[in-house]
C-alpha positions as CSV (number, residue, x, y, z in Angstrom):
1,M,-72.8,-13.6,-2.1
2,A,-69.4,-11.8,-2.9
3,T,-68.0,-9.4,0.0
4,L,-66.4,-5.6,0.0
5,E,-63.3,-7.1,0.3
6,D,-64.1,-9.5,-2.8
7,K,-65.4,-6.5,-5.2
8,I,-62.3,-4.8,-4.3
9,L,-59.7,-7.6,-5.3
10,G,-61.7,-9.1,-7.9
11,E,-60.6,-11.8,-9.6
12,K,-56.9,-11.8,-7.8
13,L,-57.9,-13.5,-5.0
14,Q,-55.3,-15.8,-5.2
15,Y,-52.5,-13.7,-4.6
16,Y,-54.1,-12.2,-1.5
17,C,-53.0,-13.6,1.6
18,S,-55.0,-12.8,4.7
19,S,-53.9,-15.5,7.4
20,S,-53.7,-13.8,10.9
21,S,-50.5,-16.7,10.9
22,E,-48.9,-15.2,7.9
23,D,-49.6,-11.4,9.4
24,E,-48.1,-12.1,12.8
25,G,-44.2,-14.1,10.6
26,N,-44.1,-10.7,8.6
27,D,-44.5,-8.3,12.2
28,F,-41.8,-10.2,13.6
29,A,-39.5,-10.0,10.6
30,N,-39.8,-6.5,10.1
31,S,-39.6,-5.9,13.8
32,D,-36.4,-7.6,13.9
33,N,-35.2,-5.3,10.7
34,E,-36.1,-2.3,12.4
35,E,-34.2,-3.3,16.1
36,N,-30.9,-4.1,14.2
37,I,-31.1,-0.8,12.0
38,K,-32.4,1.5,15.1
39,G,-29.5,-0.8,17.3
40,S,-26.2,0.4,14.9
41,D,-25.1,3.6,15.6
42,E,-22.8,3.2,12.5
43,P,-23.9,4.0,8.7
44,P,-23.8,1.2,6.8
45,Q,-20.3,0.7,5.2
46,Y,-19.9,0.1,1.4
47,T,-17.2,-1.2,0.1
48,S,-15.7,-1.8,-3.4
49,E,-12.5,-3.1,-4.4
50,Y,-10.5,-1.7,-7.5
51,S,-7.7,-3.6,-9.5
52,D,-5.3,-2.2,-12.1
53,W,-6.9,-1.9,-15.5
54,D,-5.6,-5.3,-17.9
55,G,-6.7,-3.5,-21.5
56,T,-10.7,-4.6,-21.0
57,S,-13.5,-2.8,-19.3
58,S,-16.2,-5.3,-17.7
59,N,-18.4,-1.8,-18.6
60,T,-19.7,-2.2,-21.7
61,G,-21.6,1.5,-21.8
62,P,-21.1,4.6,-23.6
63,K,-18.2,6.0,-21.2
64,G,-16.6,2.5,-20.5
65,V,-16.1,2.5,-24.5
66,I,-14.6,6.4,-24.9
67,K,-13.1,5.6,-21.6
68,D,-11.2,2.4,-23.6
69,W,-10.6,4.0,-26.4
70,Q,-8.7,7.2,-25.1
71,R,-6.7,4.8,-23.6
72,F,-6.0,3.1,-26.2
73,K,-4.7,6.4,-28.0
74,Q,-2.8,7.2,-25.4
75,L,-0.5,4.0,-25.1
76,E,-0.1,4.3,-29.2
77,V,1.3,8.0,-29.1
78,E,3.7,6.7,-25.8
79,K,4.6,3.8,-27.9
80,R,5.7,5.8,-31.3
81,A,7.6,7.8,-29.4
82,E,9.4,5.5,-27.6
83,Q,10.0,4.3,-31.4
84,E,11.2,7.8,-32.4
85,R,13.7,8.2,-29.3
86,E,15.3,4.6,-30.2
87,R,15.6,5.9,-33.7
88,I,16.9,9.0,-33.0
89,E,19.5,7.1,-30.4
90,L,20.5,4.5,-33.2
91,M,21.1,7.3,-35.6
92,K,23.6,9.5,-33.2
93,K,25.3,6.1,-32.9
94,L,26.0,5.4,-36.5
95,T,26.7,8.9,-36.9
96,L,29.8,8.8,-34.4
97,T,30.9,5.3,-36.3
98,C,31.0,6.6,-39.2
99,R,33.7,9.3,-38.4
100,S,36.7,8.4,-40.0
101,A,40.2,8.8,-38.1
102,L,41.1,11.5,-41.1
103,D,38.2,13.6,-39.9
104,E,39.2,13.3,-36.0
105,E,42.5,14.6,-37.5
106,K,41.1,17.5,-39.1
107,E,39.0,18.7,-36.3
108,K,42.5,18.4,-34.1
109,L,44.2,20.5,-36.9
110,C,41.5,23.0,-36.8
111,E,41.9,23.6,-33.0
112,T,45.5,23.3,-32.6
113,D,46.8,25.2,-35.9
114,P,43.9,26.5,-37.8
115,D,46.2,28.2,-40.2
116,L,47.9,24.9,-41.8
117,A,44.0,23.7,-41.7
118,E,43.2,25.9,-44.1
119,L,46.1,25.5,-46.5
120,L,45.3,21.8,-45.7
121,T,41.7,22.1,-47.9
122,D,40.7,20.2,-50.7
123,E,40.2,23.5,-52.8
124,F,44.0,24.9,-51.8
125,L,45.6,21.8,-52.5
126,L,43.5,21.5,-56.0
127,D,44.5,25.2,-56.6
128,Y,48.5,24.4,-56.0
129,Q,47.8,20.8,-58.1
130,K,46.7,23.5,-61.3
131,Q,49.8,25.8,-60.3
132,R,52.2,23.1,-60.6
133,M,50.8,21.5,-63.6
134,K,50.5,24.8,-65.2
135,E,54.7,25.2,-64.2
136,M,55.4,21.7,-65.9
137,L,53.4,22.7,-68.8
138,D,55.4,26.0,-69.4
139,K,58.5,24.4,-68.5
140,A,57.1,21.4,-71.4
141,E,56.0,24.4,-73.6
142,R,59.4,26.1,-74.1
143,L,60.7,22.1,-74.2
144,R,59.2,22.2,-78.1
145,F,61.1,20.4,-81.0
146,G,58.1,19.3,-83.4
147,T,61.5,18.4,-85.8
148,V,63.9,15.1,-87.0
149,Y,67.4,16.4,-85.6
150,T,69.9,14.9,-88.2
151,L,72.9,14.1,-86.4
152,T,76.3,14.5,-88.6
153,T,78.9,13.4,-85.8
154,A,79.9,11.4,-83.4
155,N,79.5,15.0,-80.6
156,E,76.3,15.8,-81.3
157,F,75.2,12.4,-81.3
158,L,76.7,12.8,-77.2
159,E,75.7,16.3,-76.8
160,A,72.0,15.1,-77.9
161,I,71.5,12.7,-75.1
162,D,74.0,14.1,-72.1
163,G,73.0,18.0,-73.2
164,E,69.1,17.6,-73.0
165,D,66.4,18.3,-70.2
166,E,66.1,15.9,-67.6
167,S,62.6,15.6,-68.8
168,V,62.9,15.4,-72.5
169,T,62.8,12.1,-73.9
170,V,65.4,11.7,-77.2
171,I,64.3,9.0,-79.8
172,I,67.0,8.3,-82.2
173,H,67.1,6.4,-85.4
174,I,70.0,4.7,-86.0
175,Y,69.8,3.5,-89.8
176,E,71.9,3.3,-93.0
177,E,71.4,3.9,-96.5
178,N,69.6,1.1,-98.7
179,I,69.1,-0.8,-96.3
180,P,64.8,-2.1,-96.1
181,G,62.5,-0.6,-93.9
182,C,65.0,2.4,-92.8
183,T,63.6,4.9,-95.4
184,A,60.1,3.7,-94.1
185,M,61.3,4.8,-90.4
186,N,62.5,8.5,-91.3
187,G,59.3,9.4,-93.1
188,C,57.1,8.1,-89.7
189,L,59.7,9.7,-87.3
190,T,58.6,13.4,-89.4
191,S,55.0,12.8,-88.7
192,L,55.8,11.2,-84.8
193,A,57.6,14.5,-84.0
194,E,55.1,16.9,-85.6
195,E,52.4,14.7,-83.2
196,Y,54.5,14.5,-79.9
197,P,56.5,18.2,-79.9
198,H,57.8,17.4,-76.9
199,V,59.5,14.7,-77.2
200,K,63.4,15.1,-79.0
201,F,63.8,13.1,-82.3
202,C,67.1,12.4,-84.2
203,R,68.6,10.1,-86.8
204,I,72.2,9.2,-87.6
205,L,73.9,6.9,-90.0
206,G,75.4,4.2,-88.4
207,S,79.1,4.8,-89.8
208,I,79.1,8.2,-88.5
209,A,78.0,6.5,-85.0
210,G,81.0,4.5,-85.3
211,L,79.4,1.2,-85.0
212,S,80.5,-2.1,-86.8
213,K,80.1,-3.2,-90.4
214,H,77.4,-6.3,-88.9
215,F,75.6,-4.2,-87.2
216,K,75.3,-0.9,-90.0
217,K,74.0,-4.5,-91.9
218,E,71.7,-6.5,-89.6
219,G,71.2,-4.4,-87.1
220,V,69.2,-1.3,-88.7
221,P,66.8,0.3,-88.4
222,A,67.6,0.8,-85.1
223,L,65.7,2.4,-82.2
224,L,67.8,3.8,-78.9
225,V,65.6,5.5,-76.3
226,Y,67.2,7.9,-73.7
227,K,66.3,9.4,-70.6
228,K,68.1,11.8,-68.1
229,G,71.6,10.8,-70.0
230,Q,70.2,6.8,-69.6
231,V,69.4,4.3,-72.5
232,I,65.7,3.4,-71.6
233,G,64.8,1.5,-74.7
234,N,67.3,-0.9,-77.3
235,F,64.8,-1.6,-80.6
236,I,67.5,-3.4,-82.8
237,R,66.2,-3.8,-86.4
238,V,62.8,-3.0,-85.7
239,T,61.4,-4.6,-89.2
240,D,61.3,-7.6,-87.4
241,N,58.3,-6.7,-85.6
242,L,56.6,-4.4,-87.8
243,G,58.1,-6.0,-91.0
244,V,59.6,-3.4,-94.2
245,D,56.0,-1.6,-95.4
246,F,55.2,-0.1,-92.1
247,Y,53.0,3.5,-91.2
248,A,53.3,6.0,-88.1
249,S,50.7,4.6,-86.2
250,D,52.0,1.0,-86.4
251,V,55.5,2.7,-85.2
252,E,53.1,5.1,-82.5
253,S,51.4,1.8,-81.1
254,F,54.9,0.5,-81.1
255,L,56.8,2.9,-78.7
256,I,53.6,3.3,-76.6
257,E,52.9,-0.8,-76.2
258,H,56.9,-0.7,-74.8
259,G,56.2,2.4,-72.3
260,M,58.4,4.9,-74.6
261,L,55.6,7.1,-75.6
262,N,52.9,8.4,-73.4
263,N,49.4,7.6,-74.5
264,K,47.6,11.1,-75.4
265,N,44.2,9.3,-74.7
266,C,45.3,8.9,-71.1
267,I,46.1,12.5,-70.5
268,P,44.5,13.8,-67.1
269,T,41.8,15.9,-67.1
270,I,43.8,18.6,-65.3
271,I,46.4,18.6,-67.8
272,S,43.8,18.7,-70.8
273,Q,42.0,21.9,-69.1
274,I,44.8,23.6,-68.9
275,Q,45.5,23.2,-72.2
276,T,42.7,24.0,-73.4
277,R,42.6,27.3,-71.7
278,D,45.9,28.0,-72.9
279,S,44.9,27.6,-76.3
280,E,41.6,29.1,-75.8
281,S,43.7,32.3,-74.4
282,D,46.2,32.2,-77.5
């Protein structure tokens, strides 16, 4: 017949321990714990050790993840700021090394003599260059010829050379009648005199210049080129190079090739601009 205790516990009798020896052991253990707690006046100490964060977290909760993300973003911003500082420092170094000695001289001159520094600016030098070029062109404009001068005496021959301005190139054709190539050369020089008005073209018979019979027969047509009273070109019997039948363009190329004429295609831009401006004003 079931007792009251069996009714209360039901079918879980296997979990119930009613041994008096066990109860006594439990009472003894509890009393010891109580005595230890009562005998200690100090509160229990709880210690925890912290170490520097190494980029990982043992806390896998939401707060730990957020904290790790914030730290990661902070390190990323600090890294970018450091890279930007390094880039700026490098740019400053490169800027300093790109300064030339001329820049340093200009800066020093601006401090010591600002008036002279202003005179040496690019705009001033360019204006000065244009002014000097214009003066030279004005001078050359006064020394225009445009035709072939026929010299009739030996004195005229000397005067054409020695009495001319030092900047003028004088080209003299020594010719003879009835000699192949002499007539063609006279016609070519007439055309070149119009194209090169600042070059003085002249012609003289070999007999008037006092040349020998051999030269008058074998040396003509001859071209003598003078500048500043000195001969700079001496071309005897030009037909050996040009043939008997030639044109003004052939003579022009021959003289340009030997440096006696300036190539019109190689005129500096500053001169062409001044010439264009002067022609427009006229």
